[in-house]
C-alpha positions in Angstrom: 0.0 0.0 0.0 1.4 3.4 -1.0 2.0 5.9 1.8 2.3 8.8 -0.7 -0.8 10.9 -0.5 -2.8 10.9 -3.7 -4.0 14.2 -5.1 -7.8 14.0 -5.3 -9.4 14.9 -8.6 -11.6 18.0 -8.5 -15.2 18.1 -9.8 -13.9 20.3 -12.7 -11.4 17.6 -13.8 -14.0 14.9 -13.5 -16.6 16.7 -15.7 -14.2 18.2 -18.2 -14.1 16.9 -21.8 -11.2 18.0 -24.0 -12.5 20.0 -27.0 -9.6 18.9 -29.2 -9.2 15.1 -28.6 -12.4 14.4 -26.7 -10.6 13.0 -23.7 -12.9 12.4 -20.7 -10.4 10.6 -18.4 -9.7 12.9 -15.4 -6.3 11.2 -15.0 -5.1 13.3 -18.0 -6.8 16.5 -17.0 -4.7 19.1 -15.2 -5.6 22.5 -13.7 -3.7 25.7 -14.6 -4.7 29.1 -13.4 -8.0 27.6 -12.3 -8.7 26.3 -15.9 -8.6 22.7 -16.9 -6.3 21.4 -19.7 -5.7 18.0 -21.3 -2.3 16.4 -21.0 -3.0 13.8 -23.6 -2.9 16.3 -26.5 -1.2 19.3 -25.0 1.7 19.0 -27.5 -0.8 19.7 -30.3 -1.1 23.4 -30.2 -0.6 26.0 -32.9 -2.3 28.0 -35.6 -5.7 26.7 -36.6 -7.5 27.2 -39.9 -10.2 29.7 -40.4 -13.2 29.8 -42.8 -11.8 32.8 -44.7 -10.1 30.9 -47.6 -12.0 30.9 -50.8 -11.9 27.6 -52.8 -11.2 27.8 -56.5 -13.9 26.0 -58.5 -11.6 25.3 -61.4 -10.8 21.7 -60.4 -10.3 19.7 -63.6 -7.6 17.0 -63.0 -5.0 15.9 -65.5 -3.9 12.2 -66.0 -1.8 10.9 -68.8 -3.3 7.5 -68.6 -6.8 5.9 -68.4 -8.2 4.3 -65.3 -8.9 0.6 -65.5 -12.5 -0.6 -65.7 -12.4 -1.6 -62.0 -10.9 1.7 -61.0 -13.5 3.7 -63.0 -16.4 1.8 -61.3 -15.1 2.6 -57.8 -14.3 6.2 -58.8 -17.9 6.7 -59.9 -19.2 5.0 -56.8 -17.2 7.4 -54.5 -18.6 10.4 -56.3 -22.1 9.1 -55.9 -21.6 8.2 -52.3 -20.2 11.7 -51.6 -23.2 13.3 -53.3 -25.5 11.3 -51.0 -23.3 12.0 -47.9 -22.3 8.3 -47.5 -19.0 7.6 -45.8 -16.9 5.0 -47.7 -14.1 2.5 -47.0 -12.1 1.3 -50.0 -10.3 -1.9 -49.4 -7.8 -2.2 -52.2 -4.8 -4.5 -52.6 -1.3 -2.9 -52.7 -0.6 -1.5 -56.1 -4.2 -1.4 -57.2 -4.1 2.4 -57.7 -6.4 3.5 -54.9 -5.0 7.1 -55.0 -6.2 7.5 -58.6 -9.8 6.5 -57.7 -10.2 9.5 -55.4 -9.3 12.1 -58.0 -12.8 12.4 -59.4 -14.5 12.9 -56.0 -11.9 15.5 -55.1 -12.6 17.3 -58.3 -16.4 17.1 -57.7 -16.0 18.5 -54.2 -13.7 21.4 -55.3 -16.0 22.3 -58.2 -18.7 22.8 -55.5 -16.3 24.9 -53.4 -16.1 22.3 -50.7 -13.1 22.0 -48.4 -11.0 18.9 -49.1 -8.2 17.2 -47.2 -6.1 14.1 -47.8 -4.3 12.7 -44.8 -1.9 9.9 -44.0 0.0 9.0 -40.8 3.5 9.4 -42.2 5.3 12.5 -43.3 7.5 10.8 -46.0 4.3 9.5 -47.7 2.4 12.8 -47.6 5.4 14.7 -49.0 5.4 12.4 -52.0 1.7 12.4 -52.4 1.7 16.2 -52.3 3.9 16.3 -55.4 1.5 14.0 -57.2 -1.6 15.9 -56.3 0.1 19.2 -57.4 0.8 17.6 -60.8 -2.8 16.3 -61.2 -4.6 19.4 -59.9 -2.7 21.9 -61.9 -5.2 24.8 -61.5 -5.5 24.5 -57.8 -3.5 25.6 -54.8 -2.3 22.5 -53.0 -0.7 22.7 -49.5 1.3 20.2 -47.5 1.6 20.0 -43.7 3.8 17.9 -41.5 6.0 18.5 -38.5 8.3 21.4 -39.2 6.4 22.3 -42.4 3.3 24.2 -41.4 3.6 27.7 -42.8 0.6 27.3 -45.1 -2.5 25.7 -43.6 -5.2 26.7 -46.1 -5.6 25.8 -49.7 -8.0 24.2 -52.2 -6.6 20.8 -51.4 -4.8 20.2 -48.1 -2.4 17.3 -47.8 -1.3 16.6 -44.2 -0.2 14.1 -41.7 -2.9 12.9 -39.2 -0.9 14.7 -36.5 -1.7 18.1 -38.2 -5.5 17.5 -38.2 -5.8 19.3 -34.8 -5.7 22.5 -36.7 -9.0 21.8 -38.4 -12.2 21.9 -36.3 -15.3 20.7 -38.2 -13.6 22.0 -41.3 -13.5 19.4 -44.1 -16.5 18.7 -46.3 -14.5 15.8 -47.7 -11.7 14.3 -45.7 -9.8 11.3 -47.2 -7.5 9.2 -45.1 -5.2 6.6 -46.5 -3.3 3.9 -44.6 -5.7 3.8 -41.6 -4.0 0.6 -40.4 -0.5 2.2 -40.3 1.5 3.4 -37.3 1.0 5.8 -35.6 -2.6 6.3 -36.5 -3.8 2.8 -35.9 -5.4 2.4 -32.4 -4.3 5.9 -31.5 -7.2 7.5 -29.7 -5.9 11.0 -30.0 -5.3 10.9 -33.7 -8.6 9.1 -34.3 -10.3 11.9 -32.3 -8.5 14.5 -34.4 -9.8 12.9 -37.6 -13.4 12.8 -36.4 -13.2 16.4 -35.1 -11.9 17.6 -38.5 -14.8 16.2 -40.5 -17.7 18.5 -41.2 -19.2 16.5 -44.0 -18.2 13.1 -45.4 -15.1 11.0 -45.2 -13.4 8.2 -47.3 -11.0 5.7 -45.8 -8.5 3.8 -47.9 -6.5 0.7 -46.9 -5.1 -2.5 -48.2 -5.4 -4.2 -44.8 -8.2 -2.7 -42.7 -8.9 -4.3 -39.3 -11.9 -6.5 -38.7 -13.3 -3.7 -36.5 -13.2 -1.2 -39.3 -14.6 -3.7 -41.8 -17.6 -4.4 -39.5 -18.2 -0.7 -39.1 -18.6 -0.2 -42.8 -20.9 -3.2 -43.3 -23.6 -1.3 -41.4 -26.5 0.5 -43.0 -25.6 3.9 -44.3 -22.0 3.1 -44.8 -20.2 1.8 -48.0 -17.6 -0.9 -48.3 -15.9 -1.0 -51.7 -13.3 -3.5 -52.7 -10.6 -3.6 -55.4 -8.7 -6.8 -55.5 -6.9 -6.3 -58.8 -3.7 -4.3 -59.4 -4.0 -1.7 -62.1 -1.8 -3.6 -64.5 -3.7 -6.9 -64.0 -0.8 -8.9 -62.7 -1.1 -10.8 -59.4 0.4 -9.8 -56.1 3.7 -11.6 -55.5 3.3 -14.7 -53.3 6.2 -14.7 -50.8 8.8 -17.5 -50.7 9.5 -18.7 -47.2 13.1 -19.8 -46.4 13.7 -21.3 -43.0 17.1 -21.2 -41.5 18.3 -21.5 -37.9 20.1 -18.8 -36.0 23.2 -17.3 -37.7 22.6 -19.3 -40.9 19.9 -16.7 -41.7 22.6 -14.2 -42.3 24.3 -16.3 -44.9 21.0 -17.1 -46.6 20.5 -13.3 -46.8 23.9 -12.9 -48.5 23.1 -15.7 -50.9 19.7 -14.2 -52.0 21.1 -10.6 -52.1 24.0 -11.6 -54.3 21.6 -13.3 -56.7 19.5 -10.1 -57.1 22.5 -7.8 -57.3 24.1 -10.0 -60.0 21.0 -9.5 -62.1 21.0 -5.7 -61.4 17.7 -5.9 -59.4 17.2 -3.2 -56.8 16.5 -4.7 -53.4 14.9 -3.6 -50.1 15.9 -5.7 -47.0 13.5 -5.1 -44.2 14.5 -5.6 -40.6 12.3 -5.4 -37.5 14.2 -2.8 -35.5 16.7 0.1 -35.9 19.5 -1.7 -34.2 19.0 -4.8 -36.3 18.9 -2.6 -39.4 22.3 -1.1 -38.7 23.8 -4.5 -37.6 22.5 -6.2 -40.7 23.9 -3.6 -43.0 27.3 -3.8 -41.3 27.3 -7.6 -41.8 26.2 -7.3 -45.5 28.8 -4.7 -46.2 31.6 -7.2 -45.4 30.4 -9.3 -48.4 28.6 -7.0 -50.8 29.3 -3.3 -51.4 27.1 -0.7 -53.1 24.3 -0.4 -50.5 23.1 1.8 -47.7 20.5 1.8 -44.9 17.6 4.0 -43.7 15.4 4.2 -40.7 13.3 6.8 -38.9 16.2 8.2 -37.0 18.6 8.6 -39.9 18.7 12.3 -40.7 19.6 11.9 -44.4 17.1 9.2 -45.3 15.3 11.3 -47.9 18.5 11.9 -49.7 19.5 8.2 -49.5 16.1 7.1 -50.8 16.3 9.5 -53.7 19.8 8.3 -54.5 18.5 4.7 -54.5 15.8 5.7 -57.0 18.5 7.2 -59.2 20.4 3.9 -59.1 23.3 5.0 -56.9 22.7 2.1 -54.5 22.1 -1.5 -55.3 20.2 -2.3 -52.1 18.8 -0.6 -49.0 18.5 -2.2 -45.6 15.5 -0.6 -43.9 12.9 -0.7 -41.1 9.2 -0.2 -41.6 9.9 3.4 -42.7 9.7 2.1 -46.3 6.8 -0.2 -45.7 4.4 2.1 -47.5 4.1 4.7 -50.2 7.3 3.8 -52.1 7.3 2.7 -55.8 10.5 1.5 -57.4 10.8 0.0 -60.8 12.0 -3.7 -60.7 12.2 -3.8 -56.9 12.7 -7.1 -55.0 12.1 -7.5 -51.3 13.7 -9.6 -48.6 12.0 -9.6 -45.1 14.8 -10.6 -42.7 13.6 -12.2 -39.5 10.1 -12.4 -40.9 9.0 -14.4 -37.8 9.7 -11.4 -35.5 6.7 -10.4 -33.4 6.7 -6.9 -34.9 5.6 -8.4 -38.2 1.8 -9.1 -38.2 0.1 -10.2 -41.3 -0.8 -6.6 -42.3 2.8 -5.5 -42.2 4.0 -8.5 -44.2 1.3 -7.9 -46.8 2.2 -4.2 -47.0 5.9 -4.9 -47.4 5.2 -7.6 -50.0 3.1 -5.0 -51.9 6.2 -2.9 -52.6 7.1 -5.4 -55.4 5.6 -5.3 -58.9 4.0 -1.9 -58.6 5.2 -0.6 -62.0 3.5 -1.5 -65.3 6.9 -1.8 -66.9 8.0 -4.4 -64.3 4.8 -5.9 -62.8 6.5 -9.0 -61.3 9.2 -9.7 -58.8 10.2 -11.7 -55.7 9.4 -11.4 -52.1 11.4 -13.6 -49.7 10.7 -14.2 -46.1 13.9 -15.4 -44.2 13.0 -16.7 -40.8 13.6 -19.4 -38.1 10.1 -20.7 -38.2 6.7 -20.2 -39.9 4.5 -18.1 -37.6 0.7 -17.8 -37.8 1.1 -14.3 -39.1 3.3 -15.5 -41.9 0.7 -18.1 -42.9 -2.0 -15.6 -42.7 -0.2 -13.1 -45.0 0.4 -15.7 -47.6 -3.2 -17.0 -47.4 -4.6 -13.4 -47.9 -2.3 -12.7 -50.8 -3.4 -15.9 -52.5 -7.0 -15.1 -51.8 -6.7 -11.7 -53.4 -5.1 -13.2 -56.5 -8.0 -15.7 -56.9 -10.3 -12.8 -57.9 -8.1 -11.9 -60.9 
């Protein structure tokens, strides 16, 4: 039993609900100058958007290719759902082109001078998507917000990380969120509250691997669940090859597989579960194979390294989950090292596998799981990939 006196919660703390994240737990409520505040989201403070910005209604979008039949059907459905104020979830396999199917509904909303936002959990992904939206919506002002890059918060189309949604209170007529299953958004009550608070009208969720909880929600009346199980180029998802090796032999299997890819001039991502393992694995590989590099969330020059990899400067990259999503490299091959690690659930394994074969010019490739044993999550990922391929 603790002898330290516990500070009793006041009635103000017990009744207070945070207007930003919706928190009701008095444990996270403090009192300053006789006013309550929320500790759970206190770091999210800054300039908030106003209603002053005038939307440009010239919102034609420009694509130098045609949508597939399946993409066009879903694109039309999303416009119709938006017109009827129906929230939608798009479950689409990796590489199916789910970003393309929201262009029409964004255009429709902007032409009606509605406020539109597109959000994802990770800054690297939103920075890349911003460039894409800027190219597609040439006549519109497109802004991008992420940590350290928040000077412009109002535009026709706002691209932002989920962390930046706190700036928008009942603001968006249309809010689209991609990668709802990704860290740090997934199961984050604060970020989920920011999303709900930012929506004034209708929202669209996009994911290759939505949770059962989310799927059940969108199977209810008044919600729409749309599925796209075909990649835009018509080729199947790569089915991973599992290689089981014990202990240190996994490292030599990694060298063997990597040498094969490098000898055939195939660019390679090697995924590792943790930052320490990423750096250790790169050091080991470097003793046998030169011409590579490594990236993770704490590496300050990772953007430059990734860009150099795109340009062909490096033959391979050892990486953590930082490259799990939003990356498209022609001819890419993938090795998931220690694929039996607990950090890799089936969703993560599927997402990583989906990095392969994303380009029409090189729609095939290999995914290799190197592990000590086959886990239920490994089995589940392979089963789901094969199930998606059956619908082709």
